[in-house]
SERO-4910 file (N, C-alpha, C, O; in steps of 0.05 Angstrom, whole numbers):
BEGIN
 pado doro    nc1    nc2    nc3   cac1   cac2   cac3    cc1    cc2    cc3    oc1    oc2    oc3
  Unk    A    111    -62    442    128    -46    428    109    -18    423    117     -1    407
  Unk    A     91    -15    434     75     11    431     47      7    421     39    -16    416
  Unk    A     32     29    418      6     26    406      5     18    379     20     29    363
  Unk    A    -11      0    370    -13    -11    341    -36      8    326    -51     22    339
  Unk    A    -35      7    301    -50     21    285    -80     16    290    -85     -8    293
  Unk    A   -100     31    290   -127     24    292   -136      8    268   -126     12    246
  Unk    A   -156    -14    272   -163    -34    252   -184    -20    234   -205    -12    244
  Unk    A   -180    -16    210   -202     -3    194   -224    -22    190   -221    -46    195
  Unk    A   -247    -12    182   -268    -33    175   -265    -40    148   -260    -24    131
  Unk    A   -267    -66    145   -262    -81    120   -288    -97    112   -304   -105    129
  Unk    A   -292   -100     86   -308   -119     74   -294   -141     64   -270   -139     63
  Unk    A   -307   -164     55   -299   -188     51   -289   -184     21   -305   -175      4
  Unk    A   -262   -194     14   -254   -188    -17   -270   -203    -33   -280   -225    -27
  Unk    A   -275   -190    -59   -290   -205    -81   -270   -224    -95   -246   -224    -89
  Unk    A   -282   -240   -112   -265   -260   -126   -242   -243   -144   -219   -252   -146
  Unk    A   -249   -221   -155   -233   -203   -169   -213   -191   -151   -191   -188   -161
  Unk    A   -215   -185   -129   -196   -175   -111   -179   -197   -101   -156   -190    -95
  Unk    A   -186   -220    -98   -171   -246    -92   -150   -252   -115   -127   -259   -111
  Unk    A   -163   -250   -136   -148   -258   -161   -126   -234   -167   -104   -240   -176
  Unk    A   -132   -213   -162   -112   -191   -165    -89   -193   -146    -65   -190   -153
  Unk    A    -96   -200   -121    -79   -200   -100    -59   -225   -104    -35   -224    -97
  Unk    A    -70   -247   -116    -54   -270   -123    -33   -262   -142    -10   -267   -138
  Unk    A    -43   -249   -164    -25   -239   -185     -3   -223   -177     20   -225   -186
  Unk    A    -12   -204   -158      9   -184   -148     29   -199   -133     53   -195   -136
  Unk    A     20   -219   -114     37   -232    -97     58   -250   -117     82   -251   -111
  Unk    A     48   -261   -136     62   -279   -152     86   -261   -168    110   -269   -170
  Unk    A     77   -239   -177     98   -221   -190    119   -213   -170    143   -214   -177
  Unk    A    112   -204   -146    130   -195   -126    149   -217   -120    173   -213   -119
  Unk    A    138   -241   -115    156   -263   -103    176   -272   -125    198   -281   -120
  Unk    A    165   -271   -151    181   -278   -172    204   -255   -177    228   -262   -180
  Unk    A    196   -233   -177    215   -211   -177    238   -212   -154    262   -210   -160
  Unk    A    228   -216   -127    247   -214   -106    265   -239   -110    289   -237   -103
  Unk    A    256   -263   -119    273   -285   -126    296   -280   -147    319   -288   -145
  Unk    A    286   -264   -167    308   -259   -188    328   -237   -178    351   -237   -185
  Unk    A    318   -219   -163    335   -200   -148    355   -210   -131    378   -201   -131
  Unk    A    347   -231   -115    368   -247    -99    386   -260   -116    410   -258   -111
  Unk    A    378   -274   -137    397   -291   -152    414   -272   -170    438   -278   -173
  Unk    A    405   -250   -182    424   -240   -202    425   -211   -196    439   -198   -211
  Unk    A    414   -195   -177    420   -168   -169    394   -153   -182    381   -162   -201
  Unk    A    388   -129   -166    365   -116   -176    370   -103   -201    351   -103   -217
  Unk    A    395    -89   -208    397    -76   -231    400    -93   -256    394    -86   -279
  Unk    A    410   -119   -249    414   -135   -273    386   -149   -282    385   -162   -303
  Unk    A    365   -147   -267    340   -161   -271    324   -141   -288    322   -117   -281
  Unk    A    313   -150   -311    296   -136   -327    266   -141   -322    258   -161   -311
  Unk    A    249   -121   -332    219   -127   -327    211   -149   -345    193   -164   -338
  Unk    A    225   -152   -369    219   -175   -389    221   -200   -372    203   -217   -371
  Unk    A    246   -204   -358    250   -228   -345    230   -235   -323    221   -257   -318
  Unk    A    225   -212   -311    203   -218   -286    176   -227   -301    164   -246   -292
  Unk    A    167   -216   -322    144   -221   -334    148   -250   -344    131   -267   -338
  Unk    A    167   -258   -358    169   -287   -367    169   -306   -346    154   -325   -348
  Unk    A    183   -303   -325    185   -319   -301    160   -320   -286    154   -340   -273
  Unk    A    143   -298   -287    115   -298   -275     91   -310   -293     69   -316   -285
  Unk    A    100   -312   -318     82   -326   -336     61   -304   -345     38   -312   -349
  Unk    A     66   -279   -349     51   -261   -357     65   -242   -379     89   -245   -381
  Unk    A     52   -224   -394     62   -207   -411     74   -182   -398     67   -176   -375
  Unk    A     91   -167   -411    100   -143   -397     77   -124   -395     75   -110   -375
  Unk    A     59   -123   -416     38   -103   -412     19   -110   -388     10    -92   -375
  Unk    A     14   -137   -383      2   -140   -359     14   -136   -335      1   -127   -317
  Unk    A     39   -141   -333     55   -133   -309     53   -102   -303     51    -93   -281
  Unk    A     54    -87   -325     49    -60   -319     24    -51   -311     21    -28   -302
  Unk    A      4    -69   -313    -24    -60   -301    -22    -63   -272    -38    -49   -259
  Unk    A     -4    -80   -258     -3    -82   -234     17    -64   -223     13    -54   -201
  Unk    A     42    -59   -235     64    -45   -224     74    -24   -246     83    -31   -268
  Unk    A     71      3   -238     79     21   -258    107     23   -267    113     31   -289
  Unk    A    127     13   -247    155     13   -252    166    -11   -238    153    -23   -222
  Unk    A    195    -19   -245    203    -38   -230    209    -32   -201    210    -50   -185
  Unk    A    211     -5   -195    218      0   -170    193     -3   -152    195     -5   -127
  Unk    A    168     -3   -166    143     -5   -152    138    -34   -139    124    -40   -119
  Unk    A    153    -50   -157    148    -78   -147    159    -83   -118    149    -99   -103
  Unk    A    180    -68   -112    192    -70    -87    182    -49    -68    178    -55    -44
  Unk    A    176    -23    -78    167     -2    -60    138      2    -60    128     18    -44
  Unk    A    122    -12    -76     94     -5    -80     80     -5    -55     66     14    -49
  Unk    A     83    -26    -37     69    -26    -12     72     -1      6     58      2     27
  Unk    A     90     16     -2     98     37     18     73     56     15     66     70     34
  Unk    A     60     56     -5     39     76    -12     21     77     10     14    100     17
  Unk    A     11     55     23     -7     55     43      0     62     67    -18     68     83
  Unk    A     27     64     74     40     66    102     36     96    112     37    100    136
  Unk    A     30    116     94     26    140    102      0    146    116     -4    164    133
  Unk    A    -19    128    107    -46    127    117    -45    113    148    -56    123    167
  Unk    A    -30     93    148    -26     79    173    -13     97    194    -21     98    217
  Unk    A      7    111    185     20    131    204      2    153    210      1    160    234
  Unk    A    -11    162    194    -35    185    201    -54    174    219    -60    186    240
  Unk    A    -65    152    212    -86    141    232    -78    136    260    -92    141    279
  Unk    A    -52    124    260    -43    117    286    -36    144    302    -45    147    325
  Unk    A    -22    161    290    -17    188    304    -44    199    314    -45    208    337
  Unk    A    -66    199    297    -91    211    306   -103    195    329   -117    206    346
  Unk    A    -99    169    331   -111    150    347    -97    154    378   -108    145    398
  Unk    A    -74    166    377    -61    166    406    -74    186    425    -84    207    415
  Unk    A    -74    181    451    -86    196    471    -77    226    469    -55    234    463
  Unk    A    -99    242    475    -95    271    474    -67    282    487    -54    301    478
  Unk    A    -59    267    508    -37    276    524    -11    265    514      9    272    526
  Unk    A    -11    251    494     14    239    478     28    265    464     15    283    455
  Unk    A     53    266    463     68    288    449     69    278    420     61    256    413
  Unk    A     79    295    405     79    288    378    102    267    372     98    251    353
  Unk    A    127    266    389    147    249    390    133    221    396    137    201    381
  Unk    A    116    219    418    105    194    425     86    184    407     85    160    404
  Unk    A     70    200    394     51    192    373     64    183    349     56    162    338
  Unk    A     84    197    341    100    186    317    113    160    320    113    144    302
  Unk    A    126    155    345    136    132    351    119    108    350    127     86    341
  Unk    A     92    112    359     72     94    354     64     88    328     57     66    320
  Unk    A     66    110    312     60    104    284     81     90    268     74     76    248
  Unk    A    106     93    275    127     78    262    127     49    269    134     33    251
  Unk    A    120     41    295    116     17    304     95      1    286     98    -21    277
  Unk    A     73     17    283     50      6    270     60      0    238     51    -18    225
  Unk    A     77     16    229     85     10    200    102    -16    201     97    -35    187
  Unk    A    123    -14    218    136    -40    221    121    -65    225    129    -85    214
  Unk    A    100    -65    239     81    -87    244     69    -94    217     68   -117    211
  Unk    A     60    -73    200     47    -74    175     61    -88    157     48   -101    140
  Unk    A     90    -86    157    108    -95    138    109   -125    137    115   -136    116
  Unk    A    103   -139    157    104   -168    159    124   -181    179    129   -169    201
  Unk    A    135   -203    173    154   -212    191    181   -199    189    187   -188    167
  Unk    A    199   -199    211    226   -187    212    241   -196    189    258   -180    180
  Unk    A    239   -221    178    252   -227    159    245   -218    131    262   -214    113
  Unk    A    220   -215    129    210   -200    102    219   -171    103    227   -160     82
  Unk    A    218   -157    127    223   -129    129    254   -130    124    262   -114    107
  Unk    A    270   -145    134    300   -144    128    305   -150    100    323   -136     89
  Unk    A    292   -168     85    295   -172     57    290   -146     41    306   -135     26
  Unk    A    266   -139     47    257   -113     30    274    -86     35    282    -71     18
  Unk    A    277    -82     62    290    -56     68    319    -59     62    331    -39     54
  Unk    A    331    -83     64    360    -86     56    362    -79     25    381    -66     17
  Unk    A    344    -86      9    345    -82    -17    340    -52    -25    353    -40    -42
  Unk    A    320    -41    -11    314    -13    -15    337      6     -7    343     25    -22
  Unk    A    351      1     16    372     17     27    397     11     12    415     27     14
  Unk    A    399    -11     -3    424    -19    -15    424     -9    -45    444     -8    -58
  Unk    A    403     -4    -54    398      3    -84    391     32    -88    370     41    -80
  Unk    A    411     48   -101    403     77   -105    375     83   -114    360     98   -102
  Unk    A    369     72   -135    345     78   -150    322     70   -131    303     85   -129
  Unk    A    321     47   -115    298     43    -99    299     61    -74    278     67    -64
  Unk    A    324     69    -64    323     87    -44    312    115    -52    298    129    -36
  Unk    A    318    122    -75    303    146    -87    274    145    -88    259    164    -82
  Unk    A    265    122    -95    236    119    -99    224    118    -70    202    129    -65
  Unk    A    237    106    -52    229    105    -25    226    131    -15    205    137     -3
  Unk    A    245    150    -18    245    176     -9    220    193    -20    206    209     -7
  Unk    A    215    186    -46    195    201    -59    166    194    -45    148    211    -43
  Unk    A    163    168    -36    139    160    -25    135    169      2    113    175     10
  Unk    A    159    172     18    156    185     43    153    212     45    146    221     67
  Unk    A    158    229     24    150    255     21    120    259     22    110    279     33
  Unk    A    105    237     10     77    237     11     67    231     40     47    242     48
  Unk    A     81    214     55     76    207     82     76    232     98     58    237    114
  Unk    A     98    249     94    103    273    107     78    292    107     67    302    126
  Unk    A     72    294     79     46    313     75     21    301     89      5    316    100
  Unk    A     19    276     89     -5    264     99    -10    265    127    -33    267    137
  Unk    A     14    262    142     15    263    170     19    289    185     15    290    209
  Unk    A     28    310    169     34    335    180     15    349    196     21    359    218
  Unk    A    -13    351    186    -34    364    201    -37    348    231    -43    362    251
  Unk    A    -33    322    231    -38    306    257    -13    316    275    -18    322    298
  Unk    A      9    318    267     32    326    278     28    357    289     32    363    312
  Unk    A     20    373    270     18    401    280     -4    402    301     -1    420    318
  Unk    A    -25    387    303    -48    388    322    -35    379    349    -50    382    368
  Unk    A    -12    370    353     -1    360    378     22    381    385     36    375    405
  Unk    A     28    401    373     45    420    382     37    435    405     13    441    406
  Unk    A     52    443    425     45    456    451     28    481    444     33    495    425
  Unk    A      7    485    460     -7    510    455     10    532    462     25    532    481
  Unk    A      8    554    444     22    576    448     50    576    441     64    595    444
  Unk    A     59    555    431     89    551    421     91    569    396     73    569    379
  Unk    A    116    585    394    116    602    370    124    584    347    140    565    348
  Unk    A    111    593    325    118    579    297    112    549    301    130    533    300
  Unk    A     89    542    306     84    509    310     87    497    283     97    475    284
  Unk    A     81    507    259     85    493    235    115    487    232    123    465    223
  Unk    A    131    507    238    160    499    235    167    479    254    183    461    247
  Unk    A    159    479    277    165    460    296    155    431    289    169    411    293
  Unk    A    132    430    279    119    405    268    133    393    244    134    369    240
  Unk    A    144    412    227    160    403    204    185    391    213    194    370    203
  Unk    A    199    405    234    225    397    243    222    369    259    239    351    256
  Unk    A    204    367    273    198    343    288    195    318    272    208    298    276
  Unk    A    178    322    252    172    299    230    200    293    217    210    270    217
  Unk    A    213    315    206    237    307    192    255    293    209    268    274    200
  Unk    A    258    301    234    277    287    251    271    257    258    288    240    261
  Unk    A    245    254    260    235    225    265    243    210    241    255    189    243
  Unk    A    235    221    215    243    205    194    272    198    193    279    175    188
  Unk    A    290    218    196    317    215    195    325    194    218    342    177    212
  Unk    A    316    194    240    323    175    259    313    149    253    326    129    260
  Unk    A    289    147    239    280    119    233    299    107    211    303     83    210
  Unk    A    310    126    191    330    118    172    353    105    185    362     83    178
  Unk    A    364    120    206    388    114    219    384     87    234    402     70    233
  Unk    A    363     84    245    355     58    260    353     35    238    364     13    242
  Unk    A    340     39    219    337     18    198    365     10    186    371    -14    181
  Unk    A    380     29    181    409     21    168    423      7    188    434    -14    182
  Unk    A    424     16    214    437      0    235    426    -29    237    441    -49    236
  Unk    A    399    -31    238    388    -57    237    397    -76    215    404   -100    218
  Unk    A    396    -62    190    405    -81    168    436    -86    171    443   -109    165
  Unk    A    453    -70    179    481    -76    183    485   -101    203    503   -117    200
  Unk    A    467   -101    221    469   -123    242    455   -147    232    451   -165    248
  Unk    A    448   -148    209    437   -169    200    406   -178    212    397   -201    212
  Unk    A    396   -160    218    366   -159    230    368   -168    259    349   -179    268
  Unk    A    390   -165    274    390   -171    300    384   -146    315    389   -124    306
  Unk    A    372   -151    340    363   -128    354    335   -119    347    321   -129    330
  Unk    A    327    -99    364    296    -90    360    298    -61    345    310    -42    355
  Unk    A    285    -60    322    288    -33    307    279    -13    322    290      9    320
  Unk    A    256    -16    341    244      4    357    266     17    380    268     41    386
  Unk    A    279     -3    391    299      7    410    319     21    395    326     42    405
  Unk    A    330     13    371    349     28    355    340     57    348    355     76    350
  Unk    A    313     58    341    301     84    335    300    102    362    306    126    361
  Unk    A    294     91    383    294    103    409    324    117    413    328    141    418
  Unk    A    345     98    410    371    109    415    379    131    396    393    150    404
  Unk    A    368    129    369    376    150    351    362    175    362    376    195    365
  Unk    A    337    177    368    323    201    380    336    211    402    336    235    405
  Unk    A    348    193    421    358    203    446    383    219    437    389    241    447
  Unk    A    397    208    418    423    220    411    416    248    399    432    267    402
  Unk    A    394    251    387    387    278    373    376    299    393    380    323    390
  Unk    A    361    288    413    346    304    431    367    309    455    362    328    469
  Unk    A    390    295    459    408    300    482    399    289    505    413    291    526
***
């Protein structure tokens, strides 16, 4: 499905890291279960904290808002996108490099079932969709220099072209994601993305 993201150098997690990760996972799993059972809007932070066995104050140390319980992992995907775009061969176009970056993000999300569950909730809940868009604006800023570097030499107004390509790629990714959600997770999201880009580029 394309070039995957470069593997960063990592160190072994400390006991504190593992403990924090366990608490974050517990809160996330508890919240997602409640969202499934009673809906996102009907679920309160107080309910999530009680079910997870922690105080609301403790919960807010891990997640700043209820939206971040669902969208929080999106924070790191801008770096995944940038690193993957930068790692593509010099001859790869901005379109090709960004496609590789999107595939790397899909892979980083986890299993298709996990992706469908989370993205279905995000795209089906206005407040989560707004939070997701906010986070992706940060992706845009982070990856723009790498896209600009791949604009053809001598092209007029390369920054405008880079902005337009990046905006189009994100719009096509959204269209593909929504189509994939409507199909209940059937099909290949990358192939749907390719169809969307082909429709735009003629």
